[in-house]
ZANUTI-737276 format. One record per residue (C-alpha): residue number from 1; residue in one letter; x, y, z. Coordinates in steps of 0.2 Angstrom, whole numbers. Layout:
% ZANUTI-737276
<r num="NUM" residuo="a" px="X" py="Y" pz="Z"/>
...
END
This chain:
% ZANUTI-737276
<r num="1" residuo="m" px="215" py="-31" pz="-394"/>
<r num="2" residuo="p" px="203" py="-16" pz="-393"/>
<r num="3" residuo="t" px="211" py="-1" pz="-401"/>
<r num="4" residuo="r" px="206" py="11" pz="-386"/>
<r num="5" residuo="l" px="216" py="-1" pz="-374"/>
<r num="6" residuo="l" px="231" py="0" pz="-387"/>
<r num="7" residuo="l" px="232" py="19" pz="-385"/>
<r num="8" residuo="l" px="231" py="18" pz="-366"/>
<r num="9" residuo="i" px="245" py="6" pz="-366"/>
<r num="10" residuo="i" px="255" py="18" pz="-377"/>
<r num="11" residuo="a" px="251" py="32" pz="-366"/>
<r num="12" residuo="g" px="262" py="25" pz="-352"/>
<r num="13" residuo="l" px="277" py="22" pz="-362"/>
<r num="14" residuo="m" px="288" py="37" pz="-357"/>
<r num="15" residuo="s" px="303" py="38" pz="-345"/>
<r num="16" residuo="w" px="311" py="47" pz="-331"/>
<r num="17" residuo="t" px="321" py="62" pz="-334"/>
<r num="18" residuo="n" px="334" py="57" pz="-322"/>
<r num="19" residuo="a" px="338" py="45" pz="-307"/>
<r num="20" residuo="q" px="333" py="58" pz="-294"/>
<r num="21" residuo="a" px="315" py="58" pz="-285"/>
<r num="22" residuo="a" px="306" py="72" pz="-293"/>
<r num="23" residuo="p" px="291" py="81" pz="-286"/>
<r num="24" residuo="t" px="279" py="79" pz="-300"/>
<r num="25" residuo="i" px="274" py="66" pz="-313"/>
<r num="26" residuo="e" px="278" py="79" pz="-326"/>
<r num="27" residuo="d" px="296" py="78" pz="-322"/>
<r num="28" residuo="y" px="297" py="60" pz="-325"/>
<r num="29" residuo="f" px="288" py="62" pz="-342"/>
<r num="30" residuo="g" px="298" py="76" pz="-349"/>
<r num="31" residuo="n" px="314" py="76" pz="-359"/>
<r num="32" residuo="l" px="310" py="61" pz="-369"/>
<r num="33" residuo="d" px="309" py="61" pz="-388"/>
<r num="34" residuo="s" px="308" py="43" pz="-392"/>
<r num="35" residuo="f" px="306" py="25" pz="-384"/>
<r num="36" residuo="e" px="307" py="8" pz="-388"/>
<r num="37" residuo="a" px="305" py="-9" pz="-378"/>
<r num="38" residuo="d" px="299" py="-26" pz="-378"/>
<r num="39" residuo="f" px="284" py="-30" pz="-368"/>
<r num="40" residuo="v" px="273" py="-44" pz="-360"/>
<r num="41" residuo="q" px="255" py="-40" pz="-359"/>
<r num="42" residuo="r" px="243" py="-49" pz="-346"/>
<r num="43" residuo="l" px="225" py="-47" pz="-344"/>
<r num="44" residuo="f" px="217" py="-52" pz="-327"/>
<r num="45" residuo="n" px="199" py="-54" pz="-323"/>
<r num="46" residuo="a" px="191" py="-46" pz="-307"/>
<r num="47" residuo="e" px="197" py="-62" pz="-297"/>
<r num="48" residuo="q" px="215" py="-59" pz="-302"/>
<r num="49" residuo="e" px="215" py="-74" pz="-313"/>
<r num="50" residuo="l" px="225" py="-74" pz="-329"/>
<r num="51" residuo="q" px="214" py="-73" pz="-345"/>
<r num="52" residuo="e" px="226" py="-69" pz="-359"/>
<r num="53" residuo="e" px="245" py="-66" pz="-362"/>
<r num="54" residuo="s" px="253" py="-59" pz="-377"/>
<r num="55" residuo="s" px="271" py="-51" pz="-381"/>
<r num="56" residuo="g" px="279" py="-39" pz="-394"/>
<r num="57" residuo="v" px="289" py="-24" pz="-397"/>
<r num="58" residuo="i" px="283" py="-5" pz="-396"/>
<r num="59" residuo="k" px="293" py="11" pz="-404"/>
<r num="60" residuo="i" px="287" py="28" pz="-400"/>
<r num="61" residuo="q" px="292" py="45" pz="-408"/>
<r num="62" residuo="r" px="284" py="59" pz="-399"/>
<r num="63" residuo="p" px="273" py="67" pz="-401"/>
<r num="64" residuo="d" px="262" py="57" pz="-413"/>
<r num="65" residuo="r" px="270" py="42" pz="-420"/>
<r num="66" residuo="f" px="271" py="24" pz="-414"/>
<r num="67" residuo="y" px="274" py="7" pz="-420"/>
<r num="68" residuo="l" px="267" py="-8" pz="-410"/>
<r num="69" residuo="q" px="269" py="-26" pz="-416"/>
<r num="70" residuo="y" px="262" py="-42" pz="-406"/>
<r num="71" residuo="r" px="272" py="-57" pz="-411"/>
<r num="72" residuo="e" px="264" py="-70" pz="-398"/>
<r num="73" residuo="p" px="252" py="-78" pz="-399"/>
<r num="74" residuo="y" px="246" py="-70" pz="-415"/>
<r num="75" residuo="e" px="255" py="-57" pz="-426"/>
<r num="76" residuo="q" px="247" py="-41" pz="-427"/>
<r num="77" residuo="l" px="254" py="-23" pz="-431"/>
<r num="78" residuo="y" px="248" py="-6" pz="-427"/>
<r num="79" residuo="i" px="256" py="10" pz="-435"/>
<r num="80" residuo="a" px="252" py="28" pz="-431"/>
<r num="81" residuo="d" px="260" py="40" pz="-444"/>
<r num="82" residuo="g" px="254" py="56" pz="-437"/>
<r num="83" residuo="k" px="238" py="57" pz="-447"/>
<r num="84" residuo="r" px="232" py="39" pz="-448"/>
<r num="85" residuo="l" px="232" py="23" pz="-437"/>
<r num="86" residuo="w" px="235" py="8" pz="-448"/>
<r num="87" residuo="s" px="229" py="-10" pz="-440"/>
<r num="88" residuo="y" px="235" py="-24" pz="-449"/>
<r num="89" residuo="d" px="230" py="-42" pz="-446"/>
<r num="90" residuo="a" px="240" py="-55" pz="-457"/>
<r num="91" residuo="d" px="229" py="-69" pz="-453"/>
<r num="92" residuo="l" px="213" py="-60" pz="-459"/>
<r num="93" residuo="e" px="222" py="-51" pz="-473"/>
<r num="94" residuo="q" px="214" py="-35" pz="-468"/>
<r num="95" residuo="v" px="220" py="-17" pz="-464"/>
<r num="96" residuo="i" px="209" py="-6" pz="-455"/>
<r num="97" residuo="v" px="213" py="13" pz="-456"/>
<r num="98" residuo="k" px="207" py="27" pz="-444"/>
<r num="99" residuo="q" px="210" py="45" pz="-443"/>
<r num="100" residuo="q" px="222" py="47" pz="-429"/>
<r num="101" residuo="q" px="217" py="64" pz="-423"/>
<r num="102" residuo="n" px="199" py="59" pz="-420"/>
<r num="103" residuo="l" px="204" py="43" pz="-412"/>
<r num="104" residuo="l" px="217" py="50" pz="-399"/>
<r num="105" residuo="r" px="208" py="65" pz="-395"/>
<r num="106" residuo="d" px="206" py="66" pz="-376"/>
<r num="107" residuo="t" px="214" py="50" pz="-372"/>
<r num="108" residuo="p" px="228" py="47" pz="-360"/>
<r num="109" residuo="a" px="239" py="44" pz="-375"/>
<r num="110" residuo="m" px="238" py="62" pz="-380"/>
<r num="111" residuo="i" px="238" py="69" pz="-362"/>
<r num="112" residuo="l" px="254" py="60" pz="-358"/>
<r num="113" residuo="s" px="262" py="66" pz="-373"/>
<r num="114" residuo="n" px="258" py="83" pz="-366"/>
<r num="115" residuo="p" px="262" py="81" pz="-348"/>
<r num="116" residuo="q" px="256" py="99" pz="-344"/>
<r num="117" residuo="q" px="238" py="93" pz="-346"/>
<r num="118" residuo="l" px="240" py="80" pz="-333"/>
<r num="119" residuo="q" px="235" py="91" pz="-317"/>
<r num="120" residuo="r" px="219" py="97" pz="-327"/>
<r num="121" residuo="q" px="213" py="80" pz="-332"/>
<r num="122" residuo="y" px="220" py="68" pz="-318"/>
<r num="123" residuo="e" px="222" py="67" pz="-300"/>
<r num="124" residuo="t" px="239" py="60" pz="-296"/>
<r num="125" residuo="d" px="247" py="52" pz="-282"/>
<r num="126" residuo="q" px="264" py="44" pz="-279"/>
<r num="127" residuo="y" px="269" py="29" pz="-267"/>
<r num="128" residuo="r" px="282" py="16" pz="-265"/>
<r num="129" residuo="s" px="279" py="-2" pz="-266"/>
<r num="130" residuo="d" px="288" py="-13" pz="-254"/>
<r num="131" residuo="d" px="284" py="-28" pz="-264"/>
<r num="132" residuo="n" px="294" py="-24" pz="-280"/>
<r num="133" residuo="n" px="303" py="-8" pz="-274"/>
<r num="134" residuo="l" px="296" py="3" pz="-288"/>
<r num="135" residuo="i" px="290" py="20" pz="-287"/>
<r num="136" residuo="w" px="272" py="21" pz="-293"/>
<r num="137" residuo="f" px="261" py="35" pz="-299"/>
<r num="138" residuo="r" px="242" py="32" pz="-298"/>
<r num="139" residuo="l" px="232" py="42" pz="-310"/>
<r num="140" residuo="t" px="213" py="44" pz="-308"/>
<r num="141" residuo="p" px="203" py="53" pz="-321"/>
<r num="142" residuo="k" px="194" py="68" pz="-315"/>
<r num="143" residuo="s" px="180" py="64" pz="-328"/>
<r num="144" residuo="s" px="168" py="50" pz="-326"/>
<r num="145" residuo="e" px="168" py="47" pz="-345"/>
<r num="146" residuo="n" px="184" py="39" pz="-345"/>
<r num="147" residuo="q" px="184" py="20" pz="-350"/>
<r num="148" residuo="f" px="197" py="16" pz="-336"/>
<r num="149" residuo="d" px="195" py="19" pz="-318"/>
<r num="150" residuo="e" px="213" py="20" pz="-314"/>
<r num="151" residuo="v" px="230" py="19" pz="-322"/>
<r num="152" residuo="q" px="246" py="15" pz="-313"/>
<r num="153" residuo="l" px="264" py="18" pz="-318"/>
<r num="154" residuo="g" px="278" py="9" pz="-310"/>
<r num="155" residuo="f" px="296" py="15" pz="-312"/>
<r num="156" residuo="d" px="314" py="9" pz="-305"/>
<r num="157" residuo="e" px="328" py="20" pz="-303"/>
<r num="158" residuo="t" px="329" py="25" pz="-322"/>
<r num="159" residuo="q" px="314" py="21" pz="-331"/>
<r num="160" residuo="i" px="296" py="14" pz="-332"/>
<r num="161" residuo="r" px="294" py="-5" pz="-329"/>
<r num="162" residuo="i" px="276" py="-8" pz="-327"/>
<r num="163" residuo="m" px="260" py="-1" pz="-332"/>
<r num="164" residuo="e" px="242" py="-6" pz="-326"/>
<r num="165" residuo="l" px="225" py="-2" pz="-331"/>
<r num="166" residuo="k" px="210" py="-5" pz="-322"/>
<r num="167" residuo="d" px="193" py="-5" pz="-329"/>
<r num="168" residuo="g" px="175" py="-3" pz="-321"/>
<r num="169" residuo="f" px="173" py="-21" pz="-320"/>
<r num="170" residuo="g" px="189" py="-24" pz="-310"/>
<r num="171" residuo="r" px="199" py="-31" pz="-324"/>
<r num="172" residuo="i" px="217" py="-27" pz="-325"/>
<r num="173" residuo="t" px="229" py="-26" pz="-340"/>
<r num="174" residuo="r" px="247" py="-26" pz="-335"/>
<r num="175" residuo="l" px="261" py="-22" pz="-346"/>
<r num="176" residuo="e" px="279" py="-27" pz="-341"/>
<r num="177" residuo="f" px="293" py="-19" pz="-351"/>
<r num="178" residuo="d" px="311" py="-26" pz="-355"/>
<r num="179" residuo="d" px="326" py="-21" pz="-366"/>
<r num="180" residuo="i" px="321" py="-2" pz="-364"/>
<r num="181" residuo="r" px="330" py="9" pz="-376"/>
<r num="182" residuo="r" px="328" py="28" pz="-372"/>
<r num="183" residuo="n" px="329" py="40" pz="-386"/>
<r num="184" residuo="p" px="334" py="29" pz="-400"/>
<r num="185" residuo="g" px="335" py="35" pz="-418"/>
<r num="186" residuo="f" px="321" py="30" pz="-429"/>
<r num="187" residuo="s" px="320" py="31" pz="-448"/>
<r num="188" residuo="a" px="305" py="39" pz="-456"/>
<r num="189" residuo="e" px="300" py="22" pz="-463"/>
<r num="190" residuo="t" px="297" py="15" pz="-446"/>
<r num="191" residuo="f" px="281" py="24" pz="-445"/>
<r num="192" residuo="r" px="275" py="22" pz="-463"/>
<r num="193" residuo="f" px="264" py="8" pz="-468"/>
<r num="194" residuo="t" px="260" py="2" pz="-486"/>
<r num="195" residuo="p" px="247" py="-12" pz="-487"/>
<r num="196" residuo="p" px="253" py="-29" pz="-494"/>
<r num="197" residuo="e" px="246" py="-33" pz="-511"/>
<r num="198" residuo="g" px="230" py="-41" pz="-510"/>
<r num="199" residuo="v" px="223" py="-37" pz="-493"/>
<r num="200" residuo="d" px="207" py="-29" pz="-489"/>
<r num="201" residuo="v" px="208" py="-11" pz="-484"/>
<r num="202" residuo="i" px="194" py="-4" pz="-473"/>
<r num="203" residuo="e" px="193" py="15" pz="-470"/>
<r num="204" residuo="q" px="183" py="21" pz="-454"/>
END
């Protein structure tokens, strides 16, 4: 999975502050220190035909640490420790290491971790869907340089359930979240990665 897409997915994994309707998206993204959930990811082409499906688990510790593991159909692991992003592919026996600050700068991952920046960088509108009875936020980037044309976040009465990312070719990546844990306690070891012995480590 492309790293930029990974970061956009992580960007949406925040929860409502309470069960009341709030006037702005910032209210829904505040008051959350950590997050954990299982997810199913589906990729659709412009004709809305399913192209790929995968699943796994994600853990976030604001403001800058995350753990994302794909379990099906292939095992892949991404860990951000606050300084570096580690990408581990067990089948390839390969680890790719990137500087997290350079990688995350000006991405929705960082913007949604700091909700005060939302109004400066995104046009946001809210609506309710009759199809699934969710409250949706549509985020449209003000800059034409963003790699996605639209990001949509769907909430039920308590927390995020769906995230959709639409690119310039009309393709949609859809994330559905289940077994959500709000503000769980993580040990420091959760966001540390030591490359297994014998694997190739590539610094980028």
